[in-house]
C-alpha positions in Angstrom: 26.1 -8.2 -2.2 26.8 -5.4 0.3 24.5 -2.4 0.5 26.4 0.6 -1.0 26.6 4.0 0.6 24.7 5.7 -2.2 21.9 3.1 -1.9 21.7 3.9 1.9 21.5 7.6 1.1 18.8 7.3 -1.5 16.7 4.9 0.6 17.1 7.2 3.6 15.9 10.2 1.6 13.0 8.2 0.3 12.0 7.0 3.8 11.9 10.7 4.9 9.9 11.7 1.9 7.3 9.0 1.9 5.7 10.1 5.2 5.5 13.7 4.0 3.9 12.5 0.8 1.3 10.6 2.9 0.5 13.6 5.0 0.6 16.5 2.5 1.7 15.8 -1.0 -0.5 12.7 -1.9 1.4 11.5 -5.0 0.8 7.9 -4.0 4.5 7.3 -3.6 3.7 6.7 0.1 2.2 3.3 -0.6 4.1 0.1 0.2 3.9 -1.2 -3.4 5.7 2.0 -4.5 8.2 1.7 -1.6 9.0 -1.8 -3.0 9.3 -0.4 -6.5 11.6 2.4 -5.5 13.7 0.2 -3.3 13.9 -2.5 -5.9 15.1 0.0 -8.5 17.8 1.3 -6.1 18.9 -2.2 -5.1 18.7 -3.6 -8.6 15.9 -6.2 -8.1 12.5 -4.8 -9.0 10.8 -8.2 -8.8 11.8 -8.8 -5.2 10.7 -5.2 -4.3 7.3 -5.6 -5.9 6.7 -9.0 -4.2 7.5 -7.5 -0.8 5.7 -4.2 -1.5 2.7 -5.9 -2.9 2.4 -8.2 0.0 2.7 -5.4 2.5 0.1 -3.4 0.5 -2.4 -6.2 0.8 -1.6 -6.5 4.5 -2.7 -2.9 5.3 -5.6 -2.7 2.8 -8.2 -2.2 5.5 -6.0 -0.4 8.0 -6.6 3.4 8.6 -5.4 6.1 11.0 -8.8 7.3 12.2 -8.7 10.0 14.9 -5.0 10.4 14.6 -4.3 6.8 15.7 -0.9 5.4 14.7 -0.7 2.4 12.4 2.1 0.0 11.3 4.6 1.7 9.0 4.4 -0.8 6.1 6.6 1.6 3.9 9.6 1.5 6.2 9.2 -2.2 6.6 9.1 -2.7 2.9 12.2 -0.6 2.3 14.3 -2.5 4.9 12.9 -5.9 3.9 13.6 -5.3 0.2 17.1 -3.9 0.9 18.2 -6.8 3.0 16.5 -9.3 0.8 18.4 -8.2 -2.2 21.6 -7.3 -0.4 21.8 -10.6 1.5 20.1 -12.9 -0.9 17.2 -13.5 1.4 14.0 -15.1 0.2 11.3 -12.4 -0.3 8.6 -14.3 1.6 11.0 -14.9 4.4 12.0 -11.2 4.4 8.3 -10.2 4.7 7.7 -12.2 7.9 11.2 -11.8 9.4 11.9 -8.1 8.7 9.0 -6.2 7.0 6.2 -7.0 9.5 8.3 -6.7 12.7 9.9 -3.4 11.5 6.5 -2.1 10.5 5.2 -2.8 14.0 8.2 -1.3 15.8 7.9 1.8 13.7 4.6 2.6 15.5 6.7 3.9 18.3 8.6 6.2 15.9 5.3 7.5 14.6 4.2 8.4 18.1 7.5 10.1 18.7 7.1 12.1 15.5 3.6 13.2 16.5 4.7 14.1 20.0 7.7 16.2 18.8 5.5 17.9 16.2 3.3 19.4 18.9 6.0 21.9 19.7 5.6 23.4 16.3 1.8 23.2 16.5 1.8 25.3 19.7 4.1 27.8 18.1 1.7 28.1 15.1 -1.2 28.7 17.6 0.8 31.6 19.1 1.6 33.0 15.7 -2.0 32.9 14.7 -3.0 35.0 17.8 -0.2 37.4 16.9 -1.2 37.4 13.2 2.3 36.5 12.3 1.9 34.8 8.9 5.6 34.4 8.2 5.9 32.6 11.6 3.0 30.3 10.7 4.5 29.3 7.4 8.0 28.8 9.0 6.8 26.6 11.8 4.5 24.7 9.4 7.5 23.8 7.3 9.7 23.0 10.4 7.0 20.6 11.5 7.9 18.4 8.6 11.4 17.8 10.0 10.4 15.5 12.9 8.0 13.6 10.7 10.8 13.0 8.1 13.4 12.1 10.7 11.0 9.6 12.4 11.3 7.5 9.3 14.7 8.4 7.8 16.8 7.9 10.9 15.7 4.3 11.7 16.1 3.3 8.1 19.6 4.9 7.9 20.8 3.2 11.1 19.3 -0.1 10.2 20.9 -0.1 6.7 24.2 1.3 8.0 24.8 -0.9 11.0 22.3 -3.8 10.8 23.6 -5.7 7.8 25.9 -8.0 9.9 23.1 -8.8 12.4 20.6 -9.5 9.7 23.1 -11.6 7.9 23.6 -13.8 11.0 19.9 -14.1 11.4 19.5 -15.2 7.8 22.3 -17.8 8.3 20.6 -19.3 11.4 17.2 -19.3 9.6 18.7 -21.3 6.7 20.7 -23.8 8.8 20.0 -24.5 12.5 16.6 -22.9 12.4 15.5 -23.9 9.0 12.1 -25.0 10.4 11.5 -21.5 11.7 12.6 -19.9 8.4 10.2 -22.1 6.5 7.4 -21.1 9.0 8.2 -17.5 8.5 8.0 -17.9 4.7 4.6 -19.5 5.1 3.4 -16.7 7.4 4.6 -14.1 4.9 2.6 -15.8 2.2 -0.5 -15.8 4.4 -0.3 -12.1 5.4 -2.1 -10.8 2.2 -5.1 -12.9 3.2 -5.2 -11.1 6.5 -5.3 -7.7 4.6 -8.2 -9.0 2.5 -10.0 -10.1 5.6 -9.6 -6.7 7.2 -10.8 -5.0 4.0 -13.9 -7.2 3.7 -14.6 -6.5 7.4 -15.1 -2.8 6.6 -16.6 -3.0 3.1 -20.4 -3.2 2.6 -20.1 -6.9 1.6 -23.7 -7.8 2.6 -25.1 -5.0 0.5 -23.0 -5.9 -2.6 -22.7 -9.7 -2.1 -23.8 -10.4 -5.6 -20.9 -8.4 -7.0 -18.5 -10.2 -4.7 -19.7 -13.6 -5.9 -19.7 -12.4 -9.5 -16.1 -11.1 -9.2 -14.9 -14.3 -7.6 -16.4 -16.5 -10.4 -15.2 -14.3 -13.2 -11.7 -14.2 -11.7 -11.6 -18.0 -11.4 -13.0 -18.5 -14.9 -10.8 -16.0 -16.7 -7.7 -17.1 -14.9 -8.3 -20.7 -15.9 -9.2 -19.8 -19.6 -6.2 -17.5 -20.1 -3.9 -19.8 -18.2 -4.7 -22.6 -20.6 -4.2 -20.2 -23.5 -0.9 -19.2 -22.1 0.2 -22.8 -21.9 -0.9 -23.3 -25.5 1.0 -20.2 -26.5 4.1 -21.5 -24.7 3.9 -24.8 -26.6 3.5 -23.0 -29.9 6.5 -20.8 -29.1 8.6 -23.9 -28.5 7.9 -24.9 -32.1 7.8 -21.6 -33.9 10.6 -19.4 -32.7 9.1 -16.2 -34.1 5.9 -16.6 -32.1 6.0 -14.4 -28.9 3.1 -15.2 -26.6 1.8 -12.2 -24.6 -1.0 -13.6 -22.6 0.3 -13.0 -19.1 -1.7 -9.8 -18.3 -4.9 -10.7 -20.1 -6.8 -12.1 -17.1 -6.3 -9.0 -14.9 -7.0 -6.7 -17.9 -10.3 -8.5 -18.6 -11.3 -8.5 -14.9 -10.4 -4.8 -14.6 -12.5 -3.9 -17.6 -15.5 -5.9 -16.3 -15.1 -4.2 -12.9 -15.0 -0.8 -14.6 -18.2 -1.6 -16.5 -20.0 -2.6 -13.4 -18.7 0.5 -11.5 -19.8 2.8 -14.4 -23.3 1.2 -14.3 -23.6 1.8 -10.6 -22.4 5.4 -11.0 -25.0 6.1 -13.7 -27.7 4.7 -11.4 -26.6 6.8 -8.5 -26.7 10.1 -10.4 -29.9 9.2 -12.2 -31.8 8.3 -9.0 -32.0 11.8 -7.5 -33.4 13.2 -10.8 -36.2 10.6 -10.7 -37.1 11.5 -7.1 -37.1 15.2 -8.0 -39.5 14.6 -10.9 -41.9 12.6 -8.7 -42.0 15.4 -6.1 -42.8 17.9 -8.8 -45.6 15.6 -10.0 -47.2 15.3 -6.5 -46.9 19.1 -5.8 -48.4 20.0 -9.2 -51.9 18.8 -8.2 -52.0 20.4 -4.8 -54.3 23.4 -4.1 -52.6 26.4 -2.5 -54.2 28.4 0.3 -54.6 31.5 -2.0 -56.7 29.5 -4.4 -59.4 28.5 -1.8 
């Protein structure tokens, strides 16, 4: 199906909003999984949006913008990949590798351009601070949001407005003459979440909490196997008893989340109790000391 004008408008507005949310608002709508959800709702296929958004979320788990460095714009990549995947009937895994990741990498240049343009308003704010012009500070602060929003909104708008034919031709080639490349891109898109986990494990204190990592892996494997068999049994029963509705799909993740919460709560209690113990010991050691006045 073709991408409608109102869908282009809504996705363009969301693309401009999501970078402002990431910088100032912090409502979590600037995450790729939410970008996939919003785009999926607009395009009418939430499943494809969550698949692409979730995969891109896993890809950037361990990526940060330390020291003002630019990173790949996974949100814009998710928006375009989901829109073209639904609009052109493209496989979500293929859209991740062929559209989401390349677009996210190219958007680094737009991020740099947004930062560069925003320095104009930053210098004006500095001048207004010296002049004690509070209205000028507020005005230029708000104006500084314009280049940030345009750095995401304009590429998404032009890509959705004029890029459909080009992407349609690319999809046609990937499914016919270059089917081997399309299959390779699908495999690469499925592997990308593993890259995100690898980056995350690189920065997490894995050696310090290796026991929890092993425990979490074993529990996940066991619970997935147990509840998977229960789900198969429930499906078999549902085939015989029409009134039986199995609802075991989310039980593995719910059980894992509860166990993780219990372990985190236990660690938190230990962390807040430890300083109190140290304080008591220090009081015990100081209690028996003889002051200079007593000699």
